[in-house]
C-alpha positions as CSV (number, residue, x, y, z in Angstrom):
1,M,15.7,-8.2,45.1
2,S,15.1,-8.8,49.0
3,E,12.8,-7.3,51.2
4,K,11.9,-7.4,54.9
5,L,10.0,-10.4,55.8
6,H,7.2,-9.0,57.8
7,K,6.7,-6.3,54.6
8,A,6.3,-9.6,52.3
9,L,4.1,-11.5,54.5
10,A,1.7,-8.4,55.0
11,E,1.6,-7.9,51.3
12,R,0.3,-11.4,50.7
13,G,-2.5,-10.0,52.7
14,L,-2.2,-11.8,56.1
15,G,-1.9,-9.0,58.3
16,S,-0.8,-5.6,58.6
17,R,3.0,-5.4,59.0
18,R,2.8,-5.0,62.9
19,E,0.5,-8.3,63.3
20,M,3.2,-10.1,61.0
21,E,6.2,-8.7,63.6
22,R,4.0,-10.1,66.0
23,W,3.9,-13.9,64.4
24,I,7.7,-13.5,63.7
25,L,8.0,-12.9,67.6
26,A,5.6,-15.6,68.6
27,G,7.9,-18.3,66.2
28,R,5.2,-18.8,63.8
29,V,7.2,-18.0,60.8
30,R,10.4,-19.6,59.2
31,V,12.3,-19.0,56.7
32,N,14.3,-21.9,54.7
33,G,13.7,-24.3,57.8
34,N,14.7,-22.0,60.3
35,T,12.7,-19.8,62.8
36,A,12.4,-16.5,61.5
37,T,13.4,-13.2,63.2
38,V,12.4,-9.8,63.2
39,G,14.3,-7.8,60.7
40,D,15.2,-11.0,58.1
41,R,14.8,-10.4,54.8
42,V,13.7,-12.8,52.2
43,D,14.2,-13.0,48.4
44,A,12.0,-14.4,45.8
45,G,13.1,-17.9,45.9
46,D,13.2,-18.5,49.9
47,R,10.9,-21.1,51.3
48,I,8.5,-19.3,53.8
49,E,6.1,-21.3,56.1
50,V,3.5,-20.4,58.8
51,D,2.3,-22.4,61.1
52,G,4.0,-25.2,59.2
53,R,2.5,-24.5,56.0
54,R,4.5,-23.5,53.2
55,L,3.5,-20.0,51.2
56,T,3.3,-20.5,48.0
57,A,3.9,-17.8,45.3
58,R,1.2,-15.9,44.2
59,A,-0.1,-12.5,43.1
60,A,-1.1,-10.2,45.8
61,P,-5.2,-9.8,46.0
62,R,-6.9,-7.2,44.4
63,P,-6.7,-4.3,46.8
64,R,-9.7,-3.6,48.8
65,V,-10.9,-0.9,51.6
66,L,-14.0,-1.3,53.5
67,V,-15.7,1.6,55.9
68,L,-17.5,0.0,58.8
69,N,-20.2,1.9,60.8
70,K,-18.9,0.4,64.1
71,T,-21.8,0.0,66.9
72,E,-21.1,0.9,70.4
73,G,-20.7,-2.4,72.4
74,T,-18.4,-4.4,69.8
75,I,-14.7,-5.2,70.3
76,C,-12.3,-4.8,67.9
77,S,-10.4,-8.2,68.4
78,R,-10.8,-10.8,65.6
79,R,-12.1,-13.6,68.1
80,D,-13.3,-12.7,71.7
81,P,-12.7,-15.7,74.2
82,A,-16.0,-14.2,76.1
83,G,-18.0,-14.5,73.0
84,R,-18.8,-10.7,72.4
85,T,-19.5,-9.6,69.2
86,T,-16.5,-8.4,67.0
87,V,-16.5,-6.0,64.3
88,F,-15.3,-9.1,62.1
89,D,-18.8,-10.5,62.3
90,A,-20.3,-7.4,60.3
91,L,-17.8,-7.8,57.5
92,P,-18.5,-9.7,53.9
93,A,-16.2,-12.8,52.7
94,T,-12.5,-12.2,51.2
95,H,-11.6,-14.8,49.1
96,R,-8.0,-13.9,49.1
97,G,-6.2,-12.9,52.0
98,R,-8.1,-11.3,54.7
99,W,-9.3,-8.4,56.4
100,M,-7.2,-6.2,58.8
101,T,-8.6,-3.0,60.7
102,V,-6.7,0.3,60.4
103,G,-6.3,1.0,63.8
104,R,-9.0,0.5,66.5
105,L,-12.1,1.8,68.1
106,D,-12.7,0.9,71.9
107,I,-15.9,-1.0,72.9
108,N,-18.0,2.3,74.2
109,S,-17.0,4.4,71.1
110,S,-18.7,3.9,67.6
111,G,-18.5,5.5,64.2
112,L,-15.8,5.0,61.2
113,L,-13.5,1.9,60.9
114,L,-11.3,0.9,58.1
115,F,-10.5,-2.5,57.0
116,T,-8.3,-3.4,54.0
117,N,-6.7,-6.6,52.7
118,D,-3.4,-4.6,51.4
119,G,-0.8,-4.7,54.5
120,A,1.3,-2.0,52.8
121,L,-1.9,0.2,52.6
122,A,-2.9,-0.3,56.2
123,H,0.6,0.4,57.5
124,R,0.9,3.7,55.6
125,L,-2.3,4.9,56.9
126,M,-1.9,4.5,60.3
127,H,1.8,5.5,60.6
128,P,2.0,8.9,62.4
129,S,4.7,9.8,59.9
130,T,2.0,9.8,57.0
131,G,0.4,13.1,58.7
132,L,-3.5,11.7,58.4
133,D,-6.1,13.4,61.2
134,R,-8.7,11.8,62.6
135,E,-12.3,13.6,63.4
136,Y,-14.9,12.4,66.0
137,A,-18.1,14.0,67.0
138,V,-17.9,13.7,70.9
139,R,-20.7,14.2,73.4
140,V,-19.9,16.1,76.9
141,D,-21.7,16.9,80.0
142,G,-21.8,20.6,79.8
143,M,-20.3,23.7,77.4
144,L,-16.3,24.1,77.4
145,D,-15.2,27.7,78.4
146,D,-12.7,29.6,76.4
147,D,-10.3,28.6,78.8
148,A,-10.5,24.8,78.5
149,V,-10.7,25.2,74.3
150,E,-7.3,26.6,74.5
151,R,-6.3,23.9,76.9
152,L,-7.4,21.4,74.5
153,K,-5.9,23.0,71.4
154,S,-2.5,23.9,73.2
155,G,-1.8,20.6,75.1
156,I,-2.4,18.7,78.1
157,D,-0.1,16.7,80.2
158,V,-2.0,12.9,79.8
159,D,0.0,10.0,81.5
160,G,3.2,11.8,81.2
161,E,2.7,13.0,77.8
162,V,1.5,16.2,76.1
163,Q,-1.6,15.7,74.0
164,Q,-4.1,17.8,72.4
165,F,-6.4,18.4,69.7
166,S,-5.7,20.1,65.9
167,D,-9.2,21.8,66.1
168,V,-12.1,22.0,68.7
169,R,-15.4,23.1,67.1
170,Y,-18.9,23.5,68.8
171,Y,-21.5,21.7,67.0
172,D,-24.7,21.3,68.8
173,G,-26.5,20.7,72.1
174,K,-29.3,21.2,74.9
175,G,-29.5,20.8,78.3
176,T,-26.6,19.0,79.7
177,N,-25.6,17.3,76.5
178,H,-23.4,19.3,74.3
179,W,-21.8,17.9,71.0
180,Y,-18.3,18.8,69.7
181,H,-16.1,17.9,66.7
182,V,-12.5,17.4,67.7
183,V,-9.8,16.6,65.3
184,L,-6.5,14.4,66.4
185,M,-3.4,13.7,64.6
186,E,-3.0,10.3,66.0
187,G,-5.6,7.6,67.9
188,R,-3.8,6.7,71.0
189,N,-6.1,4.6,73.6
190,R,-8.8,6.6,75.0
191,E,-7.0,9.6,74.4
192,V,-10.2,11.8,73.3
193,R,-11.8,10.8,76.5
194,K,-8.2,11.4,78.6
195,L,-8.3,15.0,77.2
196,F,-11.8,15.8,78.0
197,E,-11.6,14.5,81.7
198,Q,-8.4,17.1,82.2
199,V,-11.1,19.6,81.4
200,G,-13.6,18.8,83.6
201,R,-16.2,17.1,80.9
202,R,-17.2,13.5,81.1
203,V,-17.5,12.0,77.5
204,S,-21.1,10.1,77.1
205,R,-20.7,9.5,73.3
206,L,-17.9,9.0,71.1
207,K,-18.1,8.5,67.4
208,R,-15.6,9.0,64.8
209,V,-16.5,10.5,61.5
210,R,-13.3,11.0,59.6
211,F,-10.3,9.1,59.0
212,G,-8.2,11.4,56.4
213,P,-10.2,12.0,53.4
214,V,-12.5,8.9,54.0
215,V,-15.6,9.9,55.6
216,L,-18.7,8.1,57.3
217,P,-21.4,8.4,55.1
218,S,-24.9,9.3,56.8
219,W,-26.5,6.7,54.6
220,L,-24.3,3.9,56.1
221,R,-26.7,2.4,59.2
222,R,-25.2,1.0,61.9
223,G,-23.2,-2.2,62.1
224,Q,-23.2,-2.2,58.1
225,A,-20.1,-1.9,55.5
226,A,-19.8,0.2,52.2
227,E,-16.7,-0.6,50.2
228,L,-14.6,1.9,48.5
229,G,-14.8,1.8,44.8
230,P,-12.2,2.0,42.2
231,A,-11.8,6.0,41.9
232,D,-11.9,6.3,45.5
233,L,-9.1,3.4,45.8
234,A,-7.0,5.3,43.2
235,A,-7.5,8.8,45.1
236,L,-6.6,6.9,48.4
237,Y,-3.5,5.3,47.3
238,G,-2.5,8.4,45.1
239,L,-2.6,10.4,48.3
240,L,-0.4,8.1,50.0
241,R,1.6,7.9,47.2
242,L,1.2,3.9,46.7
243,P,1.2,2.1,43.6
244,Y,-2.6,1.2,42.1
245,E,-3.5,-0.8,39.1
246,P,-7.3,-0.3,39.0
247,P,-9.3,-3.1,38.1
248,P,-10.5,-4.1,34.5
249,R,-13.8,-2.2,33.5
250,K,-16.9,-4.2,33.7
251,G,-19.6,-3.7,30.9
252,G,-23.1,-3.2,31.3
253,G,-23.2,0.4,32.2
254,R,-23.2,-0.4,36.2
255,K,-23.6,2.8,38.2
256,P,-20.3,3.8,39.8
257,P,-20.5,3.5,43.9
258,R,-21.2,6.4,45.9
259,S,-17.9,8.4,46.6
260,L,-16.7,8.3,50.6
261,L,-13.9,10.5,50.0
262,I,-13.6,14.4,50.4
263,P,-10.9,16.6,49.0
264,Y,-7.9,16.5,51.1
265,P,-4.6,18.2,51.2
266,E,-1.4,16.7,49.9
267,L,0.4,14.8,52.3
268,P,4.1,15.9,53.1
269,Q,7.1,13.7,51.6
């Protein structure tokens, strides 16, 4: 049975589907000796080359998901010509496939950033139709009045498009610094900061604390990463209606890793 080329590449752990489309557009991929185009389909017997190297048929790597507590000042690119620290510098090695980010955080933002070696999972997590929300802790210079909260929740025109929070909750604060927790259904570039600017409040700190059912645990230090265990992976794949085969159990009575998931409502079909 044939499948889309960019999907086949992502399932081999080379990157997300979107990234694989960029590789195809850049002319880095050939199928049966011909330069591939976006939308091509491949069968099991097709010869696929990336950057001149043939991809051999092999089983997909064991799915893995990491939660990184991103620090401010780090960028989400894999490499930086200016030599700045990237989020990939903090990740453990992966022997098969490679890590790909699930969404991004800008250089001045911190908190929860997801990584996986499974392109299909990354695609499902990021796609707006999946219906996963994101929660942020935001420090602003001053409190919001009721009118500002209502505007943020009902929708504000930002760059020609109506954007909004699905929830806005006051958390804590003193003096001029006040913390709010806000929830978004998508994570567009600098959307949180732009929305607060529209109601006259400047964001001085921005930290993502949740992505769908995955939460940033209080015990995870800044710049450190934690990996989802088999039980969490099974729950996450089940929520997203993706197939998942748990790894074989190892003996020794090892204590299972702490869960990084919270209960989450069933997603729409």
